[in-house]
SELO-468403 format. One line per 10 residues: number of its first residue (from 1); their letters; for each residue y, x, z of C-alpha. Coordinates in steps of 0.02 Angstrom, whole numbers. Each point is the difference from the previous one (the first is absolute). Layout:
N
NUM = a = Y X Z ~ ...
***
This chain:
421
1 = msidfilpdi = 4089 5801 2700 ~ 182 -46 20 ~ 64 -162 -78 ~ 175 -72 -17 ~ 48 -168 75 ~ 100 -91 -135 ~ 142 -109 64 ~ -47 -176 -57 ~ 111 -143 -58 ~ 99 -62 150
11 = gegivecelv = 105 -137 -78 ~ 50 -81 -163 ~ 102 121 -106 ~ 5 135 135 ~ -22 175 -71 ~ 51 107 149 ~ 24 -9 187 ~ 72 102 143 ~ -121 89 118 ~ 58 -60 170
21 = ewlvkegevi = -132 77 112 ~ -170 83 -10 ~ -121 -77 124 ~ -124 143 -20 ~ 9 191 -8 ~ -80 129 -112 ~ -174 40 64 ~ -19 -167 87 ~ -161 -101 -18 ~ 33 -176 -66
31 = vedqpiadvm = -107 -154 -26 ~ 4 -133 -134 ~ 144 -126 18 ~ 89 111 127 ~ 191 -6 -21 ~ 56 161 -84 ~ 186 -20 -31 ~ 147 -119 10 ~ 96 -14 -163 ~ 156 -100 -39
41 = tdkalvqipa = 30 -90 -164 ~ 156 -96 -46 ~ -79 -155 79 ~ -112 50 145 ~ -71 129 118 ~ -181 19 -57 ~ -143 86 90 ~ -118 96 -114 ~ -183 0 59 ~ -135 128 -41
51 = mhsgvvekly = -126 -50 -132 ~ -133 124 59 ~ -52 90 159 ~ 20 188 6 ~ 123 138 44 ~ 182 12 -54 ~ 29 165 -89 ~ 180 -7 -63 ~ 146 -120 12 ~ 97 7 -163
61 = ykqgeiakvh = 165 -73 63 ~ 116 31 146 ~ 83 -135 102 ~ 144 -78 -97 ~ -62 55 -171 ~ -32 -121 -143 ~ -183 -27 -48 ~ -51 -64 -170 ~ -122 -145 -22 ~ -162 53 -89
71 = splfamtpeg = 31 182 53 ~ -95 100 133 ~ 60 -35 176 ~ -114 120 94 ~ -159 100 -25 ~ -158 -24 102 ~ -182 50 11 ~ -112 -155 2 ~ -125 -29 140 ~ -170 77 -37
81 = ddstndivaa = 72 146 -96 ~ -57 170 67 ~ 178 61 14 ~ 40 -146 117 ~ -122 68 128 ~ 74 174 -17 ~ 174 -66 35 ~ -54 -104 148 ~ -101 144 73 ~ 147 117 -18
91 = epevnaqvdn = 118 -112 98 ~ -50 59 177 ~ 25 182 -49 ~ 169 -36 -80 ~ 55 -103 150 ~ -50 141 117 ~ 104 123 -101 ~ 148 -117 5 ~ -18 -20 188 ~ 1 190 20
101 = vktelvtkei = 157 15 -104 ~ 85 -138 100 ~ -48 88 163 ~ 75 164 -61 ~ 159 -86 -55 ~ 19 -90 167 ~ -29 164 94 ~ 133 87 -103 ~ 124 -142 25 ~ -23 2 188
111 = svpsvapssv = 22 189 13 ~ 165 2 -96 ~ 153 -25 111 ~ 104 -145 -65 ~ 180 -53 18 ~ -9 -190 12 ~ 140 -99 -77 ~ -10 -113 153 ~ 70 143 104 ~ 168 -42 -75
121 = kgepavsntk = 76 -138 103 ~ -1 -172 -85 ~ -112 52 -143 ~ -181 -57 23 ~ -137 90 -93 ~ -63 -80 -160 ~ -188 6 -18 ~ -87 -21 -166 ~ -180 12 57 ~ -67 -126 -124
131 = tdgskalasp = -101 80 -138 ~ -19 -50 -181 ~ -184 -35 28 ~ 27 -136 130 ~ 8 -179 -60 ~ 168 -86 20 ~ 8 -178 64 ~ 140 -85 -97 ~ 35 -155 -102 ~ 22 9 -190
141 = avrrvareld = 186 -34 22 ~ 19 150 117 ~ -100 109 -120 ~ 117 -53 -139 ~ 152 56 103 ~ -86 166 32 ~ -33 26 -185 ~ 180 -43 -44 ~ 59 131 125 ~ -129 125 -65
151 = inihqvegsg = -82 12 172 ~ -184 31 32 ~ -36 -144 118 ~ -146 95 75 ~ 125 120 79 ~ 102 -137 85 ~ -34 -33 184 ~ -20 -188 25 ~ 80 -87 149 ~ -112 -153 -9
161 = kkgrvykddv = -167 -40 77 ~ -135 127 -46 ~ 132 103 -89 ~ 51 -135 -125 ~ 147 58 -105 ~ 149 -116 -18 ~ 148 6 -119 ~ 113 68 139 ~ -122 144 25 ~ 11 48 -184
171 = vaysqngssv = 190 -13 -3 ~ 16 102 160 ~ -118 132 -72 ~ 108 16 -156 ~ 161 14 103 ~ -73 141 105 ~ 6 111 -153 ~ -188 4 -21 ~ 8 -66 -177 ~ 118 -13 -147
181 = iptvvnggts = 55 -173 -61 ~ -24 -7 -189 ~ 174 -68 -30 ~ 128 103 -93 ~ 178 -37 53 ~ 137 48 -122 ~ 177 -63 -15 ~ -24 -147 118 ~ -156 -66 -88 ~ -183 18 40
191 = vepirgikki = -145 20 -120 ~ -174 -59 47 ~ -149 41 -110 ~ -102 -149 -59 ~ -181 37 37 ~ -160 -71 70 ~ 0 -189 21 ~ 179 -19 -60 ~ -41 94 -161 ~ -154 -106 -33
201 = matamqnsvs = 97 -160 32 ~ 144 55 -111 ~ -120 44 -142 ~ -92 -167 11 ~ 160 -102 2 ~ 76 98 -144 ~ -160 -21 -100 ~ 1 -188 26 ~ 185 -27 -40 ~ 2 118 -149
211 = tiphftycee = -156 -72 -85 ~ 7 -185 47 ~ 142 -111 -63 ~ 33 -100 159 ~ 81 -171 6 ~ 36 -104 155 ~ -19 -187 28 ~ 59 -86 160 ~ -43 -169 74 ~ 11 -91 166
221 = idltelialr = -147 -84 87 ~ 10 -138 131 ~ -130 49 130 ~ 37 -139 126 ~ -168 -90 -20 ~ -100 162 -6 ~ 82 62 160 ~ -42 -164 86 ~ -183 16 -53 ~ -9 180 55
231 = telkdvyakq = 80 -42 169 ~ -129 -137 26 ~ -146 117 -37 ~ 67 161 76 ~ -46 -34 182 ~ -169 -73 -46 ~ -57 158 -88 ~ 85 117 122 ~ -137 -51 122 ~ -123 74 -126
241 = dikltmmpff = 102 162 -8 ~ 62 -43 -175 ~ 184 34 -31 ~ 54 -130 -127 ~ 157 62 -86 ~ 85 -64 -159 ~ -77 138 -107 ~ -174 -79 -22 ~ 83 -155 -74 ~ 109 104 -116
251 = mkamslaike = -152 96 -62 ~ -113 -151 -24 ~ 136 -96 -92 ~ 29 152 -111 ~ -185 12 -40 ~ -5 -183 -50 ~ 150 26 -115 ~ -78 155 -77 ~ -145 -107 -63 ~ 125 -91 -111
261 = ypvvnskvnd = 101 156 -46 ~ -122 148 -2 ~ 123 115 -91 ~ 90 36 165 ~ -165 70 65 ~ -25 129 -136 ~ 46 176 -52 ~ 57 77 -164 ~ -51 171 -67 ~ 127 141 -22
271 = dcteltyfnd = 33 -27 -186 ~ 6 -189 23 ~ -142 -41 -120 ~ -122 -80 122 ~ 15 -125 142 ~ -137 -2 133 ~ -23 -160 102 ~ -72 14 176 ~ -129 -129 52 ~ 31 38 184
281 = hnigmavdsk = 165 -41 83 ~ 28 157 106 ~ 168 -39 77 ~ 95 142 82 ~ 122 -18 144 ~ 134 125 43 ~ -5 46 185 ~ 144 90 86 ~ -89 125 114 ~ 48 152 103
291 = vgllvpnikq = -58 114 -141 ~ 96 -91 -135 ~ -34 -140 -123 ~ -185 -37 -23 ~ -75 -118 -131 ~ -182 -44 41 ~ -77 -144 -96 ~ -120 -140 41 ~ -146 -10 -120 ~ -57 -160 -88
301 = vqtksildla = 128 -118 74 ~ -63 -135 -120 ~ -164 -10 97 ~ 73 -5 176 ~ 63 -136 116 ~ 165 1 93 ~ -90 58 158 ~ -92 139 -94 ~ 167 61 -65 ~ 77 -10 173
311 = ndimrltnda = -136 114 70 ~ 17 124 -144 ~ 189 4 16 ~ -12 29 187 ~ -121 145 -25 ~ 100 84 -139 ~ 164 -22 93 ~ -70 86 154 ~ -73 140 -107 ~ 163 23 -94
321 = rsgrvasedl = 108 5 156 ~ -112 134 74 ~ 21 98 -163 ~ -187 1 -36 ~ -51 -111 -144 ~ -169 22 -84 ~ 21 69 -176 ~ -100 -148 -68 ~ 133 -118 67 ~ 133 92 -101
331 = kggsitisni = -93 -7 -166 ~ -17 -137 -129 ~ 154 -105 37 ~ 47 -123 -137 ~ 164 -77 64 ~ 110 31 152 ~ 100 -98 130 ~ 142 89 92 ~ 53 -90 159 ~ 168 88 12
341 = gaiggtvatp = 76 -157 77 ~ -91 38 162 ~ 130 137 23 ~ 146 -86 -85 ~ 79 -44 -166 ~ -17 -150 -115 ~ -19 70 -176 ~ -65 165 -69 ~ -50 90 -159 ~ -174 66 48
351 = iinkpevaiv = -76 142 -101 ~ -168 -38 -78 ~ -149 90 75 ~ -65 78 -162 ~ -120 -38 -87 ~ 28 -179 60 ~ 117 -111 -102 ~ 83 -107 135 ~ 62 7 180 ~ 90 -127 110
361 = algklqklpr = 118 33 146 ~ 12 -133 135 ~ 173 -23 76 ~ 36 -49 178 ~ -29 -180 55 ~ 162 -97 24 ~ 46 -171 67 ~ 114 -71 -136 ~ 72 -172 -40 ~ -82 -90 -145
371 = fneqgdvear = 8 -176 -71 ~ -155 -107 24 ~ -59 -137 -120 ~ 114 -127 83 ~ 152 110 -28 ~ 19 46 183 ~ 26 180 58 ~ -132 74 113 ~ -50 172 62 ~ -143 79 -99
381 = simqvswsgd = -93 165 16 ~ 44 94 -159 ~ -64 167 -65 ~ 67 94 -151 ~ -131 92 -103 ~ 33 135 -130 ~ -124 43 -137 ~ -2 158 -104 ~ -106 -7 -158 ~ -53 120 -137
391 = hrvidggtia = 97 -67 -149 ~ -124 78 -122 ~ -131 -131 44 ~ 90 -134 104 ~ 149 -99 -64 ~ 125 -102 100 ~ -82 -167 -40 ~ -170 59 62 ~ 64 66 166 ~ 104 -158 26
401 = rfcnlwksfl = -148 -117 -31 ~ -115 109 106 ~ 127 2 142 ~ 25 -189 -11 ~ -188 -29 21 ~ -8 123 145 ~ 152 -85 76 ~ -79 -173 -15 ~ -153 57 100 ~ 110 72 138
411 = ekpshmlvhm = 120 -147 11 ~ -143 -126 3 ~ -147 77 95 ~ -105 -155 -33 ~ 20 35 -186 ~ -68 176 31 ~ -149 -64 101 ~ -52 -117 -141 ~ -6 145 -124 ~ -101 115 115
421 = s = -181 17 -51
***
């Protein structure tokens, strides 16, 4: 008996995703946990695994189409069902028929005299021998370019190793007249449809800004002592393959401050009648990857050491930069850190990752002159931070006091160590 595979939750607040690539075909035998499809949300490229073994009967979406969460993604016959055996047994006969058809087609093509375009001097023949059924080797960024140009990437001949398709291959394919660029030019302007990942991102951002009254609070933090501590420990733990960045300290200090101000680690319902406090501090971090901005989160920061956090951050960063983050790592975030300063900029107005109620953007680290206690000017390592809060549940005084406590832990690491349990 045929059953439908229902697309599960793949991230907090995500209701749809773009079907990037099917990893199986109709009629193919699959096993439990086998990757079935790559889908793209507004935050990550996610691989959907099979929940049961059996045979794929029907794929409900084509490449590039938008699939709905909690809706059927494909139909299959579970293992052990009588019809499964019938399908598997029929495969050799079907394959034999296909081979016969292919042989006839090849024979016909050989017998027909052809006028090769390459017979014209200076115009080499263009071959499009790649079929839709073959699997394309390409990065998510290249696939995104292909979708924007309305090109089936499976038809593009790759110039890389083992036929890997690069961006130049896709652009060259479009310029050869093999596809139509979905850009309408009129009167010196161009119109590009917003779809796929861009549409999902636009919807999420509009939803946050239009339903949450944002306010921004900025502060500067002197990180001179923390940088000295991190420099002292960095090489020691590098020998243990632990990359000790500044982020574990930012997260741990934030978790300690949340204990005093739990309202920043909460969520409010749609009609603003209930406030839910989270016991766990699941702190998200925005990662700039080749597939776009990803926001995985580290679970239960309040229970972890600086080294535990360093290992988790290293794992999630690698996953995010490859574009493949586990759906569990995208769910359940309670507050977010955006390290935009790693690219540039000092202040920002970050948009809250709904349903969270606060987010902080870290500016770039700068060497700036500051007065010490003796009144002398010295160079200090200064970072500007910018908070955005949900003004329905957080007021200016609360975010200021919370930020001051967070700041005190970062400026005096020994103060933070004393408060760690």
